[in-house]
MIKE-995615 format. One record per residue (C-alpha): x negated, y negated, z negated; residue number from 1. Coordinates in steps of 0.5 Angstrom, whole numbers, always signed. Layout:
<pts>
{xx=X, yy=Y, zz=Z, n=NUM}
...
</pts>
This chain:
<pts>
{xx=+0, yy=+0, zz=-1, n=1}
{xx=-3, yy=-6, zz=+2, n=2}
{xx=-2, yy=-13, zz=-4, n=3}
{xx=-4, yy=-19, zz=-3, n=4}
{xx=-6, yy=-23, zz=-10, n=5}
{xx=-2, yy=-29, zz=-11, n=6}
{xx=-3, yy=-33, zz=-16, n=7}
{xx=+2, yy=-37, zz=-19, n=8}
{xx=-1, yy=-42, zz=-24, n=9}
{xx=-7, yy=-46, zz=-23, n=10}
{xx=-9, yy=-51, zz=-24, n=11}
{xx=-12, yy=-58, zz=-20, n=12}
{xx=-13, yy=-66, zz=-22, n=13}
{xx=-14, yy=-71, zz=-18, n=14}
{xx=-19, yy=-77, zz=-19, n=15}
{xx=-16, yy=-82, zz=-21, n=16}
{xx=-11, yy=-78, zz=-26, n=17}
{xx=-17, yy=-76, zz=-30, n=18}
{xx=-20, yy=-83, zz=-29, n=19}
{xx=-13, yy=-86, zz=-32, n=20}
{xx=-13, yy=-81, zz=-37, n=21}
{xx=-19, yy=-83, zz=-40, n=22}
{xx=-16, yy=-90, zz=-39, n=23}
{xx=-10, yy=-88, zz=-44, n=24}
{xx=-14, yy=-85, zz=-50, n=25}
{xx=-19, yy=-91, zz=-50, n=26}
{xx=-13, yy=-95, zz=-51, n=27}
{xx=-8, yy=-95, zz=-58, n=28}
{xx=-2, yy=-92, zz=-60, n=29}
{xx=-4, yy=-85, zz=-56, n=30}
{xx=+0, yy=-79, zz=-57, n=31}
{xx=-3, yy=-76, zz=-63, n=32}
{xx=-4, yy=-68, zz=-59, n=33}
{xx=-6, yy=-73, zz=-53, n=34}
{xx=-12, yy=-75, zz=-57, n=35}
{xx=-15, yy=-69, zz=-59, n=36}
{xx=-14, yy=-66, zz=-51, n=37}
{xx=-19, yy=-72, zz=-51, n=38}
{xx=-23, yy=-70, zz=-56, n=39}
{xx=-25, yy=-64, zz=-53, n=40}
{xx=-22, yy=-61, zz=-47, n=41}
{xx=-22, yy=-66, zz=-43, n=42}
{xx=-28, yy=-70, zz=-46, n=43}
{xx=-32, yy=-72, zz=-41, n=44}
{xx=-38, yy=-68, zz=-44, n=45}
{xx=-43, yy=-63, zz=-40, n=46}
{xx=-40, yy=-57, zz=-43, n=47}
{xx=-33, yy=-58, zz=-40, n=48}
{xx=-36, yy=-61, zz=-33, n=49}
{xx=-36, yy=-54, zz=-29, n=50}
{xx=-28, yy=-54, zz=-30, n=51}
{xx=-27, yy=-61, zz=-28, n=52}
{xx=-31, yy=-59, zz=-22, n=53}
{xx=-26, yy=-54, zz=-21, n=54}
{xx=-19, yy=-58, zz=-23, n=55}
{xx=-23, yy=-63, zz=-17, n=56}
{xx=-24, yy=-59, zz=-13, n=57}
{xx=-17, yy=-55, zz=-8, n=58}
{xx=-23, yy=-54, zz=-2, n=59}
{xx=-28, yy=-50, zz=+1, n=60}
{xx=-32, yy=-49, zz=-6, n=61}
{xx=-25, yy=-47, zz=-9, n=62}
{xx=-24, yy=-42, zz=-2, n=63}
{xx=-31, yy=-40, zz=-4, n=64}
{xx=-29, yy=-38, zz=-11, n=65}
{xx=-22, yy=-34, zz=-9, n=66}
{xx=-26, yy=-30, zz=-4, n=67}
{xx=-31, yy=-28, zz=-10, n=68}
{xx=-25, yy=-26, zz=-15, n=69}
{xx=-21, yy=-23, zz=-10, n=70}
{xx=-15, yy=-29, zz=-11, n=71}
{xx=-11, yy=-29, zz=-3, n=72}
{xx=-8, yy=-35, zz=-5, n=73}
{xx=-8, yy=-39, zz=-11, n=74}
{xx=+0, yy=-44, zz=-11, n=75}
{xx=-3, yy=-51, zz=-14, n=76}
{xx=+0, yy=-55, zz=-19, n=77}
{xx=-2, yy=-61, zz=-22, n=78}
{xx=-6, yy=-59, zz=-29, n=79}
{xx=-3, yy=-62, zz=-36, n=80}
{xx=-1, yy=-68, zz=-38, n=81}
{xx=+0, yy=-68, zz=-31, n=82}
{xx=+2, yy=-76, zz=-30, n=83}
{xx=+6, yy=-75, zz=-36, n=84}
{xx=+2, yy=-80, zz=-40, n=85}
{xx=+3, yy=-86, zz=-37, n=86}
{xx=+8, yy=-92, zz=-36, n=87}
{xx=+13, yy=-91, zz=-31, n=88}
{xx=+10, yy=-94, zz=-25, n=89}
{xx=+3, yy=-92, zz=-25, n=90}
{xx=+6, yy=-85, zz=-27, n=91}
{xx=+11, yy=-85, zz=-21, n=92}
{xx=+5, yy=-87, zz=-15, n=93}
{xx=+0, yy=-83, zz=-19, n=94}
{xx=+5, yy=-77, zz=-18, n=95}
{xx=+7, yy=-78, zz=-11, n=96}
{xx=-2, yy=-79, zz=-9, n=97}
{xx=-3, yy=-73, zz=-13, n=98}
{xx=+3, yy=-69, zz=-8, n=99}
{xx=+0, yy=-72, zz=-1, n=100}
{xx=-7, yy=-69, zz=-3, n=101}
{xx=-4, yy=-62, zz=-6, n=102}
{xx=+0, yy=-62, zz=+2, n=103}
{xx=-7, yy=-64, zz=+4, n=104}
{xx=-10, yy=-58, zz=+2, n=105}
{xx=-4, yy=-53, zz=+3, n=106}
{xx=-6, yy=-55, zz=+11, n=107}
{xx=-12, yy=-54, zz=+10, n=108}
{xx=-11, yy=-47, zz=+8, n=109}
{xx=-5, yy=-45, zz=+10, n=110}
{xx=-5, yy=-38, zz=+8, n=111}
{xx=-9, yy=-39, zz=+2, n=112}
{xx=-5, yy=-45, zz=-2, n=113}
{xx=+1, yy=-47, zz=-3, n=114}
{xx=+3, yy=-52, zz=-8, n=115}
{xx=+8, yy=-56, zz=-13, n=116}
{xx=+10, yy=-62, zz=-13, n=117}
{xx=+9, yy=-66, zz=-18, n=118}
{xx=+15, yy=-71, zz=-21, n=119}
{xx=+15, yy=-77, zz=-27, n=120}
{xx=+21, yy=-76, zz=-31, n=121}
{xx=+19, yy=-83, zz=-34, n=122}
{xx=+24, yy=-85, zz=-28, n=123}
{xx=+29, yy=-79, zz=-26, n=124}
{xx=+31, yy=-83, zz=-20, n=125}
{xx=+24, yy=-85, zz=-17, n=126}
{xx=+24, yy=-77, zz=-20, n=127}
{xx=+29, yy=-74, zz=-15, n=128}
{xx=+27, yy=-78, zz=-10, n=129}
{xx=+19, yy=-75, zz=-10, n=130}
{xx=+23, yy=-68, zz=-10, n=131}
{xx=+27, yy=-68, zz=-4, n=132}
{xx=+20, yy=-72, zz=-1, n=133}
{xx=+17, yy=-66, zz=-4, n=134}
{xx=+22, yy=-61, zz=-2, n=135}
{xx=+24, yy=-64, zz=+7, n=136}
{xx=+17, yy=-67, zz=+8, n=137}
{xx=+10, yy=-64, zz=+5, n=138}
{xx=+14, yy=-57, zz=+6, n=139}
{xx=+11, yy=-56, zz=-2, n=140}
{xx=+14, yy=-49, zz=-5, n=141}
{xx=+17, yy=-52, zz=-13, n=142}
{xx=+15, yy=-57, zz=-18, n=143}
{xx=+11, yy=-58, zz=-24, n=144}
{xx=+14, yy=-61, zz=-31, n=145}
{xx=+8, yy=-62, zz=-36, n=146}
{xx=+13, yy=-60, zz=-42, n=147}
{xx=+16, yy=-66, zz=-46, n=148}
{xx=+14, yy=-73, zz=-43, n=149}
{xx=+13, yy=-78, zz=-49, n=150}
{xx=+17, yy=-73, zz=-54, n=151}
{xx=+23, yy=-73, zz=-49, n=152}
{xx=+26, yy=-65, zz=-45, n=153}
{xx=+30, yy=-64, zz=-39, n=154}
{xx=+35, yy=-63, zz=-43, n=155}
{xx=+37, yy=-70, zz=-44, n=156}
{xx=+43, yy=-73, zz=-40, n=157}
{xx=+38, yy=-79, zz=-37, n=158}
{xx=+34, yy=-73, zz=-32, n=159}
{xx=+40, yy=-69, zz=-30, n=160}
{xx=+38, yy=-74, zz=-23, n=161}
{xx=+31, yy=-67, zz=-24, n=162}
{xx=+35, yy=-62, zz=-25, n=163}
{xx=+42, yy=-64, zz=-19, n=164}
{xx=+36, yy=-66, zz=-15, n=165}
{xx=+32, yy=-59, zz=-17, n=166}
{xx=+37, yy=-55, zz=-16, n=167}
{xx=+40, yy=-58, zz=-10, n=168}
{xx=+33, yy=-57, zz=-5, n=169}
{xx=+33, yy=-51, zz=-9, n=170}
{xx=+25, yy=-52, zz=-12, n=171}
{xx=+24, yy=-48, zz=-18, n=172}
{xx=+20, yy=-52, zz=-23, n=173}
{xx=+15, yy=-49, zz=-27, n=174}
{xx=+15, yy=-51, zz=-34, n=175}
{xx=+8, yy=-53, zz=-36, n=176}
{xx=+5, yy=-52, zz=-43, n=177}
{xx=+3, yy=-59, zz=-47, n=178}
{xx=+1, yy=-60, zz=-54, n=179}
{xx=+8, yy=-60, zz=-59, n=180}
{xx=+10, yy=-69, zz=-58, n=181}
{xx=+9, yy=-74, zz=-63, n=182}
{xx=+16, yy=-72, zz=-67, n=183}
{xx=+13, yy=-65, zz=-69, n=184}
{xx=+5, yy=-65, zz=-68, n=185}
{xx=+3, yy=-67, zz=-75, n=186}
{xx=+2, yy=-59, zz=-78, n=187}
{xx=-1, yy=-57, zz=-71, n=188}
{xx=-7, yy=-62, zz=-71, n=189}
{xx=-11, yy=-58, zz=-76, n=190}
{xx=-14, yy=-50, zz=-73, n=191}
{xx=-13, yy=-52, zz=-67, n=192}
{xx=-6, yy=-51, zz=-67, n=193}
{xx=-4, yy=-55, zz=-63, n=194}
{xx=-7, yy=-51, zz=-57, n=195}
{xx=-7, yy=-46, zz=-52, n=196}
{xx=-6, yy=-41, zz=-58, n=197}
{xx=+0, yy=-43, zz=-61, n=198}
{xx=+2, yy=-50, zz=-60, n=199}
{xx=+3, yy=-49, zz=-53, n=200}
{xx=+7, yy=-44, zz=-53, n=201}
{xx=+12, yy=-47, zz=-59, n=202}
{xx=+12, yy=-53, zz=-55, n=203}
{xx=+14, yy=-51, zz=-48, n=204}
{xx=+19, yy=-45, zz=-51, n=205}
{xx=+22, yy=-50, zz=-55, n=206}
{xx=+23, yy=-54, zz=-48, n=207}
{xx=+27, yy=-47, zz=-46, n=208}
{xx=+32, yy=-46, zz=-51, n=209}
{xx=+34, yy=-53, zz=-51, n=210}
{xx=+36, yy=-53, zz=-43, n=211}
{xx=+39, yy=-46, zz=-45, n=212}
{xx=+43, yy=-49, zz=-52, n=213}
{xx=+43, yy=-55, zz=-48, n=214}
{xx=+49, yy=-52, zz=-43, n=215}
{xx=+44, yy=-54, zz=-37, n=216}
{xx=+46, yy=-47, zz=-34, n=217}
{xx=+52, yy=-49, zz=-33, n=218}
{xx=+52, yy=-56, zz=-31, n=219}
{xx=+45, yy=-52, zz=-26, n=220}
{xx=+48, yy=-45, zz=-25, n=221}
{xx=+43, yy=-44, zz=-19, n=222}
{xx=+37, yy=-48, zz=-23, n=223}
{xx=+31, yy=-43, zz=-24, n=224}
{xx=+26, yy=-45, zz=-29, n=225}
{xx=+19, yy=-41, zz=-29, n=226}
{xx=+16, yy=-40, zz=-36, n=227}
{xx=+7, yy=-38, zz=-35, n=228}
{xx=+4, yy=-33, zz=-41, n=229}
{xx=+8, yy=-29, zz=-40, n=230}
{xx=+15, yy=-33, zz=-42, n=231}
{xx=+12, yy=-35, zz=-48, n=232}
{xx=+15, yy=-32, zz=-52, n=233}
{xx=+21, yy=-31, zz=-51, n=234}
{xx=+22, yy=-25, zz=-48, n=235}
{xx=+19, yy=-22, zz=-56, n=236}
{xx=+25, yy=-26, zz=-59, n=237}
{xx=+31, yy=-26, zz=-55, n=238}
{xx=+35, yy=-21, zz=-59, n=239}
{xx=+34, yy=-25, zz=-65, n=240}
{xx=+36, yy=-32, zz=-61, n=241}
{xx=+42, yy=-28, zz=-58, n=242}
{xx=+44, yy=-25, zz=-66, n=243}
{xx=+42, yy=-32, zz=-69, n=244}
{xx=+46, yy=-37, zz=-63, n=245}
{xx=+52, yy=-33, zz=-65, n=246}
{xx=+52, yy=-34, zz=-72, n=247}
{xx=+51, yy=-42, zz=-71, n=248}
{xx=+57, yy=-42, zz=-66, n=249}
{xx=+60, yy=-40, zz=-72, n=250}
{xx=+59, yy=-45, zz=-76, n=251}
{xx=+57, yy=-50, zz=-72, n=252}
{xx=+51, yy=-51, zz=-72, n=253}
{xx=+50, yy=-49, zz=-65, n=254}
{xx=+55, yy=-51, zz=-58, n=255}
{xx=+59, yy=-46, zz=-57, n=256}
{xx=+56, yy=-43, zz=-49, n=257}
{xx=+60, yy=-39, zz=-44, n=258}
{xx=+54, yy=-33, zz=-45, n=259}
{xx=+49, yy=-32, zz=-50, n=260}
{xx=+42, yy=-35, zz=-48, n=261}
{xx=+40, yy=-29, zz=-47, n=262}
{xx=+43, yy=-29, zz=-40, n=263}
{xx=+42, yy=-35, zz=-39, n=264}
{xx=+34, yy=-33, zz=-39, n=265}
{xx=+36, yy=-27, zz=-35, n=266}
{xx=+38, yy=-31, zz=-30, n=267}
{xx=+35, yy=-37, zz=-28, n=268}
{xx=+28, yy=-36, zz=-32, n=269}
{xx=+23, yy=-32, zz=-27, n=270}
{xx=+15, yy=-31, zz=-32, n=271}
{xx=+9, yy=-30, zz=-30, n=272}
{xx=+2, yy=-27, zz=-33, n=273}
{xx=-2, yy=-33, zz=-34, n=274}
{xx=-8, yy=-33, zz=-39, n=275}
{xx=-4, yy=-27, zz=-42, n=276}
{xx=-9, yy=-19, zz=-40, n=277}
{xx=-6, yy=-15, zz=-45, n=278}
{xx=-1, yy=-8, zz=-43, n=279}
{xx=+4, yy=-9, zz=-49, n=280}
{xx=+6, yy=-15, zz=-47, n=281}
{xx=+6, yy=-13, zz=-40, n=282}
{xx=+10, yy=-7, zz=-42, n=283}
{xx=+15, yy=-11, zz=-47, n=284}
{xx=+17, yy=-17, zz=-41, n=285}
{xx=+18, yy=-10, zz=-37, n=286}
{xx=+23, yy=-7, zz=-42, n=287}
{xx=+27, yy=-13, zz=-43, n=288}
{xx=+26, yy=-17, zz=-36, n=289}
{xx=+25, yy=-12, zz=-31, n=290}
{xx=+20, yy=-12, zz=-26, n=291}
{xx=+23, yy=-16, zz=-20, n=292}
{xx=+23, yy=-23, zz=-26, n=293}
{xx=+14, yy=-23, zz=-27, n=294}
{xx=+9, yy=-27, zz=-23, n=295}
{xx=+2, yy=-25, zz=-22, n=296}
{xx=-2, yy=-33, zz=-25, n=297}
{xx=-10, yy=-32, zz=-26, n=298}
{xx=-9, yy=-40, zz=-31, n=299}
{xx=-16, yy=-42, zz=-27, n=300}
{xx=-20, yy=-46, zz=-28, n=301}
{xx=-18, yy=-45, zz=-37, n=302}
{xx=-18, yy=-37, zz=-36, n=303}
{xx=-21, yy=-31, zz=-34, n=304}
{xx=-18, yy=-30, zz=-27, n=305}
{xx=-24, yy=-25, zz=-27, n=306}
{xx=-21, yy=-21, zz=-32, n=307}
{xx=-14, yy=-23, zz=-30, n=308}
{xx=-14, yy=-19, zz=-24, n=309}
{xx=-18, yy=-13, zz=-27, n=310}
{xx=-13, yy=-13, zz=-32, n=311}
{xx=-7, yy=-12, zz=-27, n=312}
{xx=-11, yy=-8, zz=-22, n=313}
{xx=-12, yy=-2, zz=-27, n=314}
{xx=-5, yy=-4, zz=-31, n=315}
{xx=+1, yy=+2, zz=-33, n=316}
{xx=+4, yy=+1, zz=-29, n=317}
{xx=+7, yy=+4, zz=-20, n=318}
{xx=+5, yy=+1, zz=-14, n=319}
{xx=+12, yy=-2, zz=-13, n=320}
{xx=+12, yy=-5, zz=-19, n=321}
{xx=+4, yy=-8, zz=-18, n=322}
{xx=+6, yy=-10, zz=-10, n=323}
{xx=+12, yy=-14, zz=-13, n=324}
{xx=+8, yy=-18, zz=-19, n=325}
{xx=+2, yy=-20, zz=-15, n=326}
{xx=+5, yy=-21, zz=-8, n=327}
{xx=+13, yy=-20, zz=-7, n=328}
{xx=+16, yy=-24, zz=-13, n=329}
{xx=+12, yy=-30, zz=-12, n=330}
{xx=+15, yy=-30, zz=-5, n=331}
{xx=+21, yy=-30, zz=-6, n=332}
{xx=+21, yy=-35, zz=-12, n=333}
{xx=+17, yy=-40, zz=-8, n=334}
{xx=+20, yy=-38, zz=-1, n=335}
{xx=+12, yy=-37, zz=+1, n=336}
{xx=+12, yy=-34, zz=+9, n=337}
{xx=+9, yy=-28, zz=+10, n=338}
</pts>
């Protein structure tokens, strides 16, 4: 069986966005979690140079690395926190410019790259227009939203134009992690808890549950959401979430929905393997979600993509399941041409 390895959560950044991050970090009233990013992974230090160089390259060097690892295609997306730490007009302009750069890279390497468009939720109306441009003019394959925008989540009514446009244009939203928002980040600032080991999953899992419990999928039933990192832990918790939701709805702590939270998750979400090379985690996800809702991702350049390939190549699954996870599901979800 011929299988093409398609990695669907692979990061890049433009030089201008990287520069503007440091402008924000040098200012006042920086979000505490983003400040931690500035002290560590975004710091301009020699130890970060290789990763920065890899983020900035969406050309021949990246293709050469993919060839070395055995990745046939990357679906590129603007890395966290993207444009979501900027004021509205700057964020909108930088999102559009990054999408132009991404589309150019895809045109240059159409069999090796596809792309997810960045938007600036700070201006939902302009974001909806950018979704339309990305889908119809740039021919990108979905959207990237780096979780909260200045502490606000997509379930809020102000963001409905974004959800409406994503549904109308059949653009899946990759809900990607960032550090917890300013309202609740304080206990995470110690011990590295704000980072990918825990805070990222807690923050993005919260965002997904807010969308479900707000009734967003009743209003937008065809909206599609992608969660990385084996579903940010939610597949493990779905039974418990349903169980407690029933109680919370009875005591009027949660709004009454026509279906259980897990039913929306199984209908409107898919997950990826990014950053997780654990057979027990993959097995649980297969048992809970089914193979058609799991896609391969390497999370380059933050994770060891060679390890991700070794894991998926050797995972205890059938060859048909391996092909679906590596390739077929990505083609369906992101409407990739053969």
